[in-house]
TORMI-266965 format. One record per residue: x, y, z of N, C-alpha, C, O in turn; residue in one letter. Coordinates in steps of 0.2 Angstrom, whole numbers, padded with zeros to 4 digits, always signed. Example, Ala and Ser with C-alpha at 12.3 -4.5 7.8 and 13.67 -1.06 7.14 Angstrom:
TORMI-266965
+0066-0028+0039+0062-0022+0039+0066-0016+0039+0071-0017+0042A/+0064-0011+0035+0068-0005+0036+0064+0000+0039+0067+0006+0040S/
This chain:
TORMI-266965
-0715+0453+0057-0709+0454+0061-0708+0448+0065-0713+0445+0068X/-0702+0446+0066-0700+0440+0069-0698+0441+0076-0694+0446+0077X/-0700+0438+0081-0699+0439+0088-0693+0434+0090-0694+0428+0090X/-0687+0436+0091-0681+0432+0093-0679+0433+0100-0678+0439+0102X/-0679+0428+0104-0676+0428+0111-0670+0425+0111-0669+0419+0108X/-0665+0428+0115-0659+0424+0116-0658+0423+0123-0661+0426+0127X/-0653+0418+0124-0652+0416+0131-0652+0408+0132-0652+0405+0127X/-0651+0406+0138-0650+0399+0139-0657+0396+0141-0660+0399+0145X/-0658+0390+0139-0664+0387+0142-0662+0384+0149-0656+0384+0151X/-0667+0382+0153-0665+0379+0159-0661+0373+0159-0657+0371+0163X/-0662+0368+0154-0658+0362+0153-0651+0364+0152-0646+0361+0154X/-0650+0369+0147-0643+0371+0146-0639+0374+0152-0633+0373+0153X/-0643+0378+0156-0640+0381+0162-0638+0375+0167-0633+0375+0170X/-0642+0370+0168-0641+0365+0172-0635+0361+0170-0631+0358+0174X/-0634+0359+0163-0628+0356+0161-0622+0360+0162-0617+0357+0164X/-0622+0366+0161-0616+0370+0162-0614+0370+0170-0608+0369+0172X/-0619+0370+0174-0618+0370+0181-0615+0363+0184-0611+0363+0188X/-0618+0358+0181-0615+0351+0182-0608+0351+0180-0604+0348+0184X/-0606+0353+0174-0599+0353+0172-0594+0357+0176-0589+0354+0178X/-0597+0363+0178-0593+0367+0183-0592+0364+0190-0586+0364+0192X/-0597+0360+0192-0596+0357+0199-0591+0351+0198-0587+0350+0203X/-0592+0347+0193-0587+0342+0192-0580+0344+0191-0575+0341+0194X/-0579+0349+0188-0572+0352+0187-0569+0355+0194-0564+0354+0196X/-0574+0358+0198-0572+0360+0205-0570+0354+0209-0565+0355+0213X/-0574+0349+0209-0572+0343+0213-0566+0340+0211-0562+0339+0216X/-0565+0339+0205-0558+0336+0203-0552+0341+0204-0547+0339+0206X/-0553+0348+0204-0548+0352+0205-0546+0352+0213-0540+0353+0215X/-0551+0352+0217-0550+0352+0224-0547+0346+0226-0543+0346+0231X/-0548+0340+0224-0545+0334+0225-0538+0334+0223-0533+0332+0227X/-0536+0337+0218-0529+0338+0215-0525+0342+0220-0520+0341+0222X/-0529+0348+0222-0525+0353+0226-0524+0349+0233-0518+0350+0236X/-0529+0346+0236-0528+0342+0242-0522+0337+0242-0518+0336+0247X/-0521+0334+0236-0516+0329+0235-0509+0333+0235-0504+0330+0237X/-0509+0339+0233-0502+0343+0232-0500+0346+0239-0495+0348+0239X/-0505+0347+0243-0504+0351+0249-0498+0349+0253-0494+0353+0256X/-0497+0342+0255-0492+0340+0259-0485+0342+0256-0480+0344+0259X/-0484+0341+0249-0478+0343+0246-0477+0350+0246-0471+0353+0247X/-0482+0354+0246-0481+0362+0246-0479+0364+0253-0475+0368+0254X/-0482+0360+0258-0480+0362+0265-0473+0360+0267-0469+0364+0270X/-0471+0354+0264-0464+0352+0265-0459+0357+0261-0454+0359+0264X/-0461+0359+0255-0456+0364+0252-0456+0371+0256-0451+0373+0256X/-0462+0373+0258-0462+0379+0262-0457+0378+0269-0454+0383+0270X/-0458+0372+0272-0454+0371+0278-0446+0371+0276-0442+0374+0280X/-0444+0368+0271-0437+0368+0269-0435+0375+0267-0429+0377+0269X/-0439+0379+0264-0437+0386+0263-0436+0390+0269-0432+0394+0270X/-0440+0388+0274-0440+0392+0281-0433+0390+0284-0430+0394+0287X/-0431+0383+0284-0425+0381+0287-0419+0385+0283-0415+0387+0287X/-0419+0385+0277-0414+0389+0273-0414+0396+0275-0408+0399+0276X/-0420+0399+0275-0420+0406+0277-0417+0407+0284-0413+0412+0285X/-0419+0403+0289-0416+0404+0296-0409+0404+0296-0405+0408+0299X/-0406+0398+0293-0399+0397+0292-0395+0403+0289-0390+0405+0291X/-0398+0405+0283-0395+0410+0279-0395+0417+0283-0390+0421+0283X/-0400+0418+0287-0401+0425+0291-0396+0424+0296-0393+0430+0298X/-0395+0419+0300-0390+0418+0305-0383+0419+0303-0379+0423+0306X/-0382+0416+0297-0375+0417+0294-0373+0424+0292-0368+0427+0294X/-0378+0428+0289-0377+0435+0287-0377+0439+0293-0372+0444+0293X/-0381+0438+0298-0381+0442+0304-0374+0441+0308-0372+0446+0310X/-0372+0435+0308-0365+0434+0312-0360+0438+0308-0355+0441+0312X/-0360+0438+0302-0354+0442+0298-0355+0450+0299-0351+0453+0300X/-0362+0452+0298-0363+0459+0298-0362+0462+0305-0359+0467+0306X/-0364+0458+0311-0363+0461+0317-0357+0458+0321-0355+0460+0327X/-0353+0454+0317-0347+0451+0320-0348+0448+0327-0345+0450+0332X/-0353+0444+0327-0354+0440+0334-0356+0433+0332-0358+0431+0327X/-0356+0429+0338-0358+0422+0337-0366+0422+0337-0369+0425+0341X/-0368+0418+0332-0376+0417+0331-0377+0409+0331-0373+0405+0328X/-0382+0407+0334-0384+0400+0335-0391+0399+0331-0395+0403+0331X/-0392+0393+0329-0398+0391+0326-0400+0385+0330-0396+0380+0330X/-0406+0385+0333-0408+0380+0338-0415+0378+0336-0419+0382+0334X/-0417+0371+0337-0424+0369+0336-0428+0372+0342-0426+0373+0347X/-0435+0373+0340-0440+0375+0345-0446+0371+0345-0446+0367+0340X/-0450+0371+0350-0456+0367+0350-0460+0369+0345-0461+0375+0343X/-0464+0365+0342-0469+0367+0337-0469+0362+0331-0475+0361+0329X/-0465+0359+0328-0457+0360+0328-0455+0366+0324-0459+0368+0319X/-0449+0368+0324-0447+0374+0321-0440+0375+0322-0436+0371+0326X/-0437+0381+0320-0430+0383+0321-0430+0391+0323-0435+0394+0321X/-0425+0393+0327-0424+0400+0328-0417+0401+0328-0413+0397+0329X/-0416+0408+0326-0409+0410+0325-0408+0416+0330-0413+0420+0331X/-0403+0416+0334-0402+0421+0339-0395+0422+0341-0390+0418+0339X/-0393+0428+0343-0386+0430+0345-0385+0427+0352-0388+0427+0357X/-0380+0422+0351-0378+0418+0357-0372+0421+0361-0366+0419+0361X/-0373+0428+0363-0368+0431+0367-0368+0431+0374-0364+0434+0377X/-0373+0427+0377-0373+0427+0384-0375+0433+0388-0373+0435+0393X/-0380+0437+0384-0383+0442+0388-0386+0441+0394-0387+0445+0399X/-0388+0434+0395-0391+0432+0401-0386+0430+0406-0384+0434+0410X/-0383+0424+0405-0378+0421+0409-0373+0418+0405-0367+0419+0406X/-0374+0413+0401-0369+0409+0397-0369+0411+0390-0373+0410+0386X/-0363+0413+0388-0361+0414+0381-0359+0408+0378-0356+0404+0380X/-0362+0407+0371-0360+0402+0367-0362+0395+0369-0360+0390+0368X/-0368+0395+0373-0371+0388+0375-0376+0385+0370-0378+0379+0371X/-0377+0389+0365-0382+0386+0360-0389+0386+0362-0393+0384+0358X/-0391+0389+0368-0398+0389+0370-0399+0397+0370-0395+0401+0373X/-0405+0399+0369-0407+0406+0369-0409+0408+0376-0414+0405+0379X/-0405+0411+0379-0406+0414+0386-0409+0420+0386-0410+0424+0381X/-0412+0423+0392-0415+0429+0393-0410+0435+0391-0404+0434+0393X/-0412+0439+0387-0408+0445+0385-0404+0444+0378-0402+0449+0375X/-0404+0438+0375-0401+0437+0369-0406+0438+0363-0412+0437+0364X/-0403+0442+0358-0407+0444+0353-0410+0439+0348-0406+0435+0346X/-0416+0439+0347-0419+0434+0342-0418+0437+0335-0421+0443+0334X/-0415+0433+0331-0415+0436+0324-0421+0434+0320-0424+0438+0316X/-0423+0428+0319-0429+0425+0316-0431+0419+0319-0427+0415+0322X/-0437+0417+0318-0440+0411+0320-0445+0408+0316-0449+0412+0313X/-0445+0402+0314-0450+0399+0310-0453+0392+0313-0449+0388+0315X/-0459+0392+0313-0462+0385+0315-0465+0382+0309-0468+0385+0305X/-0464+0375+0309-0466+0371+0303-0474+0369+0303-0476+0369+0309X/-0477+0368+0298-0484+0366+0298-0484+0359+0302-0479+0355+0302X/-0490+0357+0304-0491+0351+0308-0489+0345+0304-0487+0340+0307X/-0490+0345+0298-0489+0339+0294-0482+0338+0292-0481+0333+0288X/-0477+0342+0294-0470+0341+0293-0467+0339+0299-0467+0342+0304X/-0463+0334+0299-0459+0331+0304-0452+0332+0303-0449+0332+0298X/-0448+0334+0309-0441+0334+0308-0438+0327+0309-0439+0324+0315X/-0435+0324+0304-0433+0317+0305-0426+0317+0309-0425+0313+0313X/-0421+0322+0307-0415+0322+0311-0412+0329+0310-0412+0332+0305X/-0408+0330+0315-0403+0336+0315-0396+0334+0316-0395+0331+0322X/-0392+0334+0312-0385+0331+0313-0380+0336+0315-0374+0334+0315X/-0381+0342+0318-0376+0346+0320-0374+0344+0327-0378+0341+0331X/-0369+0346+0329-0366+0344+0336-0371+0347+0341-0373+0353+0341X/-0373+0343+0346-0378+0345+0351-0385+0347+0348-0389+0350+0352X/-0386+0345+0342-0393+0347+0339-0393+0355+0337-0399+0357+0336X/-0388+0358+0337-0388+0366+0336-0382+0367+0331-0377+0364+0331X/-0384+0373+0327-0379+0375+0322-0377+0382+0325-0381+0386+0327X/-0370+0383+0325-0368+0390+0327-0363+0392+0322-0359+0389+0319X/-0364+0399+0321-0359+0403+0316-0355+0407+0320-0357+0411+0325X/-0348+0407+0318-0344+0412+0322-0345+0419+0319-0349+0420+0314X/-0340+0424+0321-0341+0431+0319-0339+0432+0311-0340+0437+0309X/-0336+0426+0308-0334+0427+0301-0339+0423+0297-0338+0422+0291X/-0345+0421+0300-0350+0417+0296-0348+0410+0295-0351+0407+0290X/-0343+0407+0298-0341+0400+0297-0345+0396+0302-0345+0398+0308X/-0347+0390+0300-0351+0386+0305-0346+0382+0309-0340+0381+0307X/-0348+0380+0315-0343+0376+0320-0345+0369+0319-0347+0365+0323X/-0344+0367+0312-0345+0360+0310-0351+0359+0305-0355+0363+0305X/-0350+0354+0301-0355+0353+0295-0361+0349+0298-0360+0346+0304X/-0366+0349+0295-0372+0345+0297-0378+0347+0293-0378+0350+0287X/-0384+0344+0295-0390+0345+0291-0396+0345+0295-0396+0342+0300X/-0402+0347+0292-0408+0347+0295-0413+0343+0290-0413+0345+0284X/-0416+0337+0292-0420+0333+0287-0427+0333+0289-0428+0332+0295X/-0431+0334+0284-0439+0335+0286-0442+0330+0281-0440+0327+0276X/-0448+0328+0284-0452+0323+0280-0460+0325+0281-0462+0328+0286X/-0464+0324+0275-0471+0325+0276-0475+0319+0277-0472+0314+0277X/-0481+0319+0277-0485+0313+0278-0486+0309+0273-0488+0303+0273X/-0483+0311+0267-0483+0306+0261-0476+0303+0260-0475+0298+0256X/-0472+0304+0265-0465+0301+0265-0460+0304+0261-0455+0301+0260X/-0461+0310+0258-0456+0314+0255-0451+0317+0260-0453+0320+0265X/-0445+0316+0258-0439+0319+0262-0436+0324+0259-0434+0324+0253X/-0435+0330+0262-0431+0336+0260-0426+0338+0266-0428+0337+0271X/-0421+0341+0264-0417+0344+0269-0412+0349+0267-0412+0351+0261X/-0409+0353+0272-0404+0358+0271-0398+0356+0274-0397+0354+0280X/-0392+0356+0270-0386+0354+0272-0381+0361+0273-0382+0365+0269X/-0377+0361+0278-0372+0366+0279-0365+0363+0278-0364+0359+0282X/-0361+0365+0274-0355+0363+0273-0350+0366+0278-0352+0371+0281X/-0344+0364+0279-0339+0366+0283-0337+0374+0281-0335+0378+0285X/-0338+0375+0275-0337+0382+0272-0342+0387+0274-0341+0393+0273X/-0348+0384+0276-0354+0389+0277-0359+0389+0272-0364+0392+0272X/-0357+0385+0266-0362+0385+0260-0368+0381+0262-0367+0375+0265X/-0374+0383+0260-0380+0380+0261-0383+0377+0255-0382+0379+0250X/-0386+0371+0256-0389+0367+0250-0395+0364+0252-0395+0361+0257X/-0400+0363+0247-0406+0360+0248-0405+0353+0245-0402+0352+0239X/-0407+0348+0248-0406+0341+0246-0413+0337+0246-0417+0339+0250X/-0413+0331+0242-0419+0327+0242-0417+0320+0243-0412+0318+0240X/-0421+0316+0246-0420+0309+0246-0426+0305+0243-0432+0307+0245X/-0425+0300+0239-0431+0297+0236-0432+0290+0239-0436+0286+0238X/-0427+0288+0244-0427+0282+0247-0428+0282+0255-0425+0278+0258X/-0431+0287+0257-0433+0287+0264-0427+0290+0268-0427+0289+0275X/-0423+0293+0265-0417+0297+0269-0411+0293+0269-0406+0295+0273X/-0410+0288+0266-0403+0284+0265-0398+0288+0261-0393+0289+0263X/-0400+0289+0255-0396+0293+0251-0399+0300+0249-0405+0300+0248X/-0395+0305+0247-0397+0311+0246-0395+0314+0240-0389+0312+0238X/-0399+0318+0236-0397+0321+0230-0398+0329+0231-0403+0331+0233X/-0393+0333+0229-0393+0340+0229-0398+0343+0224-0397+0341+0218X/-0402+0347+0226-0407+0350+0221-0404+0357+0218-0407+0360+0214X/
């Protein structure tokens, strides 16, 4: 009778472990290289979400809604009805309803906000009080932004030359 044993020898097992370790190191390096772009994409989606939520809320509730930068950096949308003291001042006063707020990852910088007084406001019909944009940059130098047209339409844009020219995505 023949005695057959199956399995891996110690050498075969060590070779497999070395191959898995090498693939793991290469994969984690690739992931770390992609992380700044993923954070920037997430921040741009957050900007788009805050602006779209503000616009929809202004139409739904027939009220003035403002989008304003916050420390962190980030953006917040709130009802700018002067529940505290001043209506329509573009700053969130005590008593004004917060609609949504997003804070960006630390690796994402706000390059510029081109709205009047640095704030975007939607009237009760969802129309902005002027066109403008929010432009963001990551630590690799990639630029993305969100533009608001005078009609209220939102669009995501990208710059390949450091923010001089923009292309709609």
